[in-house]
mmCIF file of the C-alpha atoms, coordinates in Angstrom:
data_MODEL
# 
_entry.id   MODEL 
# 
loop_
_atom_site.group_PDB 
_atom_site.id 
_atom_site.type_symbol 
_atom_site.label_atom_id 
_atom_site.label_alt_id 
_atom_site.label_comp_id 
_atom_site.label_asym_id 
_atom_site.label_entity_id 
_atom_site.label_seq_id 
_atom_site.pdbx_PDB_ins_code 
_atom_site.Cartn_x 
_atom_site.Cartn_y 
_atom_site.Cartn_z 
_atom_site.occupancy 
_atom_site.B_iso_or_equiv 
_atom_site.pdbx_formal_charge 
_atom_site.auth_seq_id 
_atom_site.auth_comp_id 
_atom_site.auth_asym_id 
_atom_site.auth_atom_id 
_atom_site.pdbx_PDB_model_num 
ATOM 1   C CA . MET A 1 1   ? 68.837 233.243 20.949 1.00 0.00 ? 1   MET A CA 1 
ATOM 2   C CA . GLU A 1 2   ? 66.578 234.381 24.404 1.00 0.00 ? 2   GLU A CA 1 
ATOM 3   C CA . SER A 1 3   ? 63.348 234.734 22.608 1.00 0.00 ? 3   SER A CA 1 
ATOM 4   C CA . LEU A 1 4   ? 60.652 235.215 19.931 1.00 0.00 ? 4   LEU A CA 1 
ATOM 5   C CA . GLU A 1 5   ? 58.060 237.766 19.530 1.00 0.00 ? 5   GLU A CA 1 
ATOM 6   C CA . ILE A 1 6   ? 55.136 237.426 17.737 1.00 0.00 ? 6   ILE A CA 1 
ATOM 7   C CA . SER A 1 7   ? 52.792 239.987 16.577 1.00 0.00 ? 7   SER A CA 1 
ATOM 8   C CA . HIS A 1 8   ? 55.154 242.813 18.604 1.00 0.00 ? 8   HIS A CA 1 
ATOM 9   C CA . GLU A 1 9   ? 54.906 246.662 18.707 1.00 0.00 ? 9   GLU A CA 1 
ATOM 10  C CA . TRP A 1 10  ? 58.271 248.281 17.918 1.00 0.00 ? 10  TRP A CA 1 
ATOM 11  C CA . THR A 1 11  ? 59.523 250.827 20.404 1.00 0.00 ? 11  THR A CA 1 
ATOM 12  C CA . ILE A 1 12  ? 62.333 252.757 18.226 1.00 0.00 ? 12  ILE A CA 1 
ATOM 13  C CA . SER A 1 13  ? 65.674 252.357 19.378 1.00 0.00 ? 13  SER A CA 1 
ATOM 14  C CA . PRO A 1 14  ? 67.481 255.766 20.684 1.00 0.00 ? 14  PRO A CA 1 
ATOM 15  C CA . ASN A 1 15  ? 69.920 255.329 17.168 1.00 0.00 ? 15  ASN A CA 1 
ATOM 16  C CA . ILE A 1 16  ? 67.249 255.376 15.003 1.00 0.00 ? 16  ILE A CA 1 
ATOM 17  C CA . LEU A 1 17  ? 65.070 258.330 16.661 1.00 0.00 ? 17  LEU A CA 1 
ATOM 18  C CA . LYS A 1 18  ? 67.995 260.272 16.850 1.00 0.00 ? 18  LYS A CA 1 
ATOM 19  C CA . LYS A 1 19  ? 69.083 259.670 13.017 1.00 0.00 ? 19  LYS A CA 1 
ATOM 20  C CA . ASP A 1 20  ? 65.865 259.146 11.486 1.00 0.00 ? 20  ASP A CA 1 
ATOM 21  C CA . ILE A 1 21  ? 62.523 259.814 12.949 1.00 0.00 ? 21  ILE A CA 1 
ATOM 22  C CA . LEU A 1 22  ? 63.396 263.240 14.497 1.00 0.00 ? 22  LEU A CA 1 
ATOM 23  C CA . PRO A 1 23  ? 64.629 264.720 11.498 1.00 0.00 ? 23  PRO A CA 1 
ATOM 24  C CA . ALA A 1 24  ? 61.809 263.370 9.570  1.00 0.00 ? 24  ALA A CA 1 
ATOM 25  C CA . VAL A 1 25  ? 59.203 264.581 11.588 1.00 0.00 ? 25  VAL A CA 1 
ATOM 26  C CA . ARG A 1 26  ? 60.852 268.056 11.896 1.00 0.00 ? 26  ARG A CA 1 
ATOM 27  C CA . ARG A 1 27  ? 60.716 267.806 8.101  1.00 0.00 ? 27  ARG A CA 1 
ATOM 28  C CA . ASN A 1 28  ? 57.090 266.882 7.658  1.00 0.00 ? 28  ASN A CA 1 
ATOM 29  C CA . ARG A 1 29  ? 54.926 266.692 10.711 1.00 0.00 ? 29  ARG A CA 1 
ATOM 30  C CA . GLY A 1 30  ? 52.258 264.308 8.786  1.00 0.00 ? 30  GLY A CA 1 
ATOM 31  C CA . TYR A 1 31  ? 55.159 261.200 9.009  1.00 0.00 ? 31  TYR A CA 1 
ATOM 32  C CA . LEU A 1 32  ? 54.226 259.887 12.143 1.00 0.00 ? 32  LEU A CA 1 
ATOM 33  C CA . ARG A 1 33  ? 50.640 259.590 10.425 1.00 0.00 ? 33  ARG A CA 1 
ATOM 34  C CA . LYS A 1 34  ? 52.292 258.135 7.059  1.00 0.00 ? 34  LYS A CA 1 
ATOM 35  C CA . LYS A 1 35  ? 54.381 255.513 9.206  1.00 0.00 ? 35  LYS A CA 1 
ATOM 36  C CA . GLY A 1 36  ? 51.831 254.608 11.706 1.00 0.00 ? 36  GLY A CA 1 
ATOM 37  C CA . LEU A 1 37  ? 54.067 255.831 14.529 1.00 0.00 ? 37  LEU A CA 1 
ATOM 38  C CA . GLN A 1 38  ? 52.758 256.707 18.033 1.00 0.00 ? 38  GLN A CA 1 
ATOM 39  C CA . VAL A 1 39  ? 54.278 259.044 20.336 1.00 0.00 ? 39  VAL A CA 1 
ATOM 40  C CA . VAL A 1 40  ? 54.057 257.418 24.108 1.00 0.00 ? 40  VAL A CA 1 
ATOM 41  C CA . THR A 1 41  ? 55.438 258.528 27.699 1.00 0.00 ? 41  THR A CA 1 
ATOM 42  C CA . HIS A 1 42  ? 57.663 256.069 29.133 1.00 0.00 ? 42  HIS A CA 1 
ATOM 43  C CA . ARG A 1 43  ? 54.952 254.614 31.163 1.00 0.00 ? 43  ARG A CA 1 
ATOM 44  C CA . GLY A 1 44  ? 52.983 253.863 27.863 1.00 0.00 ? 44  GLY A CA 1 
ATOM 45  C CA . LYS A 1 45  ? 50.773 256.639 27.912 1.00 0.00 ? 45  LYS A CA 1 
ATOM 46  C CA . PRO A 1 46  ? 49.705 258.155 24.221 1.00 0.00 ? 46  PRO A CA 1 
ATOM 47  C CA . VAL A 1 47  ? 50.768 261.591 23.963 1.00 0.00 ? 47  VAL A CA 1 
ATOM 48  C CA . SER A 1 48  ? 49.704 264.117 21.077 1.00 0.00 ? 48  SER A CA 1 
ATOM 49  C CA . PRO A 1 49  ? 52.373 264.760 18.489 1.00 0.00 ? 49  PRO A CA 1 
ATOM 50  C CA . ARG A 1 50  ? 50.858 268.372 18.649 1.00 0.00 ? 50  ARG A CA 1 
ATOM 51  C CA . ALA A 1 51  ? 52.181 268.690 22.363 1.00 0.00 ? 51  ALA A CA 1 
ATOM 52  C CA . VAL A 1 52  ? 55.654 267.840 21.595 1.00 0.00 ? 52  VAL A CA 1 
ATOM 53  C CA . ASN A 1 53  ? 58.425 269.943 21.039 1.00 0.00 ? 53  ASN A CA 1 
ATOM 54  C CA . TRP A 1 54  ? 60.019 268.390 18.210 1.00 0.00 ? 54  TRP A CA 1 
ATOM 55  C CA . ARG A 1 55  ? 63.312 270.458 18.623 1.00 0.00 ? 55  ARG A CA 1 
ATOM 56  C CA . VAL A 1 56  ? 64.504 268.977 21.558 1.00 0.00 ? 56  VAL A CA 1 
ATOM 57  C CA . SER A 1 57  ? 67.308 267.010 20.840 1.00 0.00 ? 57  SER A CA 1 
ATOM 58  C CA . SER A 1 58  ? 67.101 263.558 20.961 1.00 0.00 ? 58  SER A CA 1 
ATOM 59  C CA . LYS A 1 59  ? 69.467 263.481 24.098 1.00 0.00 ? 59  LYS A CA 1 
ATOM 60  C CA . ASN A 1 60  ? 66.517 265.548 25.967 1.00 0.00 ? 60  ASN A CA 1 
ATOM 61  C CA . PHE A 1 61  ? 63.497 263.860 23.612 1.00 0.00 ? 61  PHE A CA 1 
ATOM 62  C CA . PRO A 1 62  ? 61.256 262.800 26.819 1.00 0.00 ? 62  PRO A CA 1 
ATOM 63  C CA . TYR A 1 63  ? 58.936 260.350 24.980 1.00 0.00 ? 63  TYR A CA 1 
ATOM 64  C CA . LEU A 1 64  ? 59.332 257.007 23.022 1.00 0.00 ? 64  LEU A CA 1 
ATOM 65  C CA . ILE A 1 65  ? 58.170 256.441 19.254 1.00 0.00 ? 65  ILE A CA 1 
ATOM 66  C CA . ARG A 1 66  ? 56.577 252.486 18.841 1.00 0.00 ? 66  ARG A CA 1 
ATOM 67  C CA . GLN A 1 67  ? 54.525 250.975 16.356 1.00 0.00 ? 67  GLN A CA 1 
ATOM 68  C CA . PRO A 1 68  ? 52.085 248.782 17.251 1.00 0.00 ? 68  PRO A CA 1 
ATOM 69  C CA . PRO A 1 69  ? 51.817 245.070 16.127 1.00 0.00 ? 69  PRO A CA 1 
ATOM 70  C CA . GLY A 1 70  ? 50.052 245.011 12.670 1.00 0.00 ? 70  GLY A CA 1 
ATOM 71  C CA . ALA A 1 71  ? 50.621 244.884 8.677  1.00 0.00 ? 71  ALA A CA 1 
ATOM 72  C CA . ARG A 1 72  ? 52.245 248.200 8.436  1.00 0.00 ? 72  ARG A CA 1 
ATOM 73  C CA . ASN A 1 73  ? 54.851 247.033 11.325 1.00 0.00 ? 73  ASN A CA 1 
ATOM 74  C CA . ALA A 1 74  ? 58.394 247.993 9.973  1.00 0.00 ? 74  ALA A CA 1 
ATOM 75  C CA . LEU A 1 75  ? 59.597 244.678 12.013 1.00 0.00 ? 75  LEU A CA 1 
ATOM 76  C CA . GLY A 1 76  ? 57.073 242.268 10.136 1.00 0.00 ? 76  GLY A CA 1 
ATOM 77  C CA . ARG A 1 77  ? 55.377 239.610 12.268 1.00 0.00 ? 77  ARG A CA 1 
ATOM 78  C CA . ILE A 1 78  ? 57.991 238.118 13.959 1.00 0.00 ? 78  ILE A CA 1 
ATOM 79  C CA . LYS A 1 79  ? 61.141 239.104 15.868 1.00 0.00 ? 79  LYS A CA 1 
ATOM 80  C CA . PHE A 1 80  ? 63.867 237.170 17.042 1.00 0.00 ? 80  PHE A CA 1 
ATOM 81  C CA . MET A 1 81  ? 65.703 238.664 20.211 1.00 0.00 ? 81  MET A CA 1 
ATOM 82  C CA . PHE A 1 82  ? 69.116 237.877 21.793 1.00 0.00 ? 82  PHE A CA 1 
ATOM 83  C CA . PRO A 1 83  ? 70.998 239.441 23.927 1.00 0.00 ? 83  PRO A CA 1 
ATOM 84  C CA . ASN A 1 84  ? 73.289 242.609 22.718 1.00 0.00 ? 84  ASN A CA 1 
ATOM 85  C CA . ARG A 1 85  ? 74.762 245.717 23.338 1.00 0.00 ? 85  ARG A CA 1 
ATOM 86  C CA . TYR A 1 86  ? 73.251 247.122 20.168 1.00 0.00 ? 86  TYR A CA 1 
ATOM 87  C CA . SER A 1 87  ? 69.472 246.391 20.265 1.00 0.00 ? 87  SER A CA 1 
ATOM 88  C CA . ALA A 1 88  ? 69.953 244.590 17.045 1.00 0.00 ? 88  ALA A CA 1 
ATOM 89  C CA . TYR A 1 89  ? 68.178 241.321 16.507 1.00 0.00 ? 89  TYR A CA 1 
ATOM 90  C CA . LEU A 1 90  ? 66.706 239.123 13.500 1.00 0.00 ? 90  LEU A CA 1 
ATOM 91  C CA . HIS A 1 91  ? 63.038 240.157 12.037 1.00 0.00 ? 91  HIS A CA 1 
ATOM 92  C CA . ASP A 1 92  ? 60.165 239.742 9.390  1.00 0.00 ? 92  ASP A CA 1 
ATOM 93  C CA . THR A 1 93  ? 59.404 242.486 7.424  1.00 0.00 ? 93  THR A CA 1 
ATOM 94  C CA . PRO A 1 94  ? 56.039 243.778 5.271  1.00 0.00 ? 94  PRO A CA 1 
ATOM 95  C CA . ASN A 1 95  ? 58.402 244.485 2.529  1.00 0.00 ? 95  ASN A CA 1 
ATOM 96  C CA . ARG A 1 96  ? 59.110 241.326 1.132  1.00 0.00 ? 96  ARG A CA 1 
ATOM 97  C CA . LYS A 1 97  ? 60.229 243.066 -2.357 1.00 0.00 ? 97  LYS A CA 1 
ATOM 98  C CA . LEU A 1 98  ? 63.492 244.155 -0.710 1.00 0.00 ? 98  LEU A CA 1 
ATOM 99  C CA . PHE A 1 99  ? 64.473 240.314 -0.543 1.00 0.00 ? 99  PHE A CA 1 
ATOM 100 C CA . GLY A 1 100 ? 64.728 240.679 -4.504 1.00 0.00 ? 100 GLY A CA 1 
ATOM 101 C CA . ARG A 1 101 ? 67.360 243.202 -4.454 1.00 0.00 ? 101 ARG A CA 1 
ATOM 102 C CA . SER A 1 102 ? 70.880 242.387 -4.683 1.00 0.00 ? 102 SER A CA 1 
ATOM 103 C CA . LYS A 1 103 ? 71.869 245.580 -2.302 1.00 0.00 ? 103 LYS A CA 1 
ATOM 104 C CA . ARG A 1 104 ? 70.380 244.790 1.177  1.00 0.00 ? 104 ARG A CA 1 
ATOM 105 C CA . LEU A 1 105 ? 71.572 247.295 3.426  1.00 0.00 ? 105 LEU A CA 1 
ATOM 106 C CA . PHE A 1 106 ? 67.979 248.629 3.992  1.00 0.00 ? 106 PHE A CA 1 
ATOM 107 C CA . SER A 1 107 ? 67.915 248.057 7.935  1.00 0.00 ? 107 SER A CA 1 
ATOM 108 C CA . SER A 1 108 ? 69.392 249.735 10.809 1.00 0.00 ? 108 SER A CA 1 
ATOM 109 C CA . GLY A 1 109 ? 71.423 247.434 12.511 1.00 0.00 ? 109 GLY A CA 1 
ATOM 110 C CA . CYS A 1 110 ? 69.168 244.435 12.111 1.00 0.00 ? 110 CYS A CA 1 
ATOM 111 C CA . VAL A 1 111 ? 68.756 241.854 10.089 1.00 0.00 ? 111 VAL A CA 1 
ATOM 112 C CA . ARG A 1 112 ? 65.418 241.120 7.844  1.00 0.00 ? 112 ARG A CA 1 
ATOM 113 C CA . VAL A 1 113 ? 65.068 237.213 7.428  1.00 0.00 ? 113 VAL A CA 1 
ATOM 114 C CA . GLU A 1 114 ? 63.107 236.300 4.248  1.00 0.00 ? 114 GLU A CA 1 
ATOM 115 C CA . TYR A 1 115 ? 61.761 232.815 5.915  1.00 0.00 ? 115 TYR A CA 1 
ATOM 116 C CA . PRO A 1 116 ? 61.071 233.280 9.679  1.00 0.00 ? 116 PRO A CA 1 
# 
């Protein structure tokens, strides 16, 4: 393990952006607000979602999507970082009820930790 992040923001990975976020926003423009997601430039400057061309391919998408720290952050309060080429890590989750299910494949490559 390389580091531990507490109360962190989450910058959506290119893979999740392509597979989940862009299709969801194209179907429902209220998706970002519902999930507490923000559009920012690569320097972190906020961008109005109304100013974004959501039809552009994920390869050419000129912005980042991030979720600020807080109770709605999909990665919870704690994230355990370790070097790997997949942008995968261990993390907490605000959705505690998922740990009660027998099927546990709810994350996009990362691993939720029940007792971080």
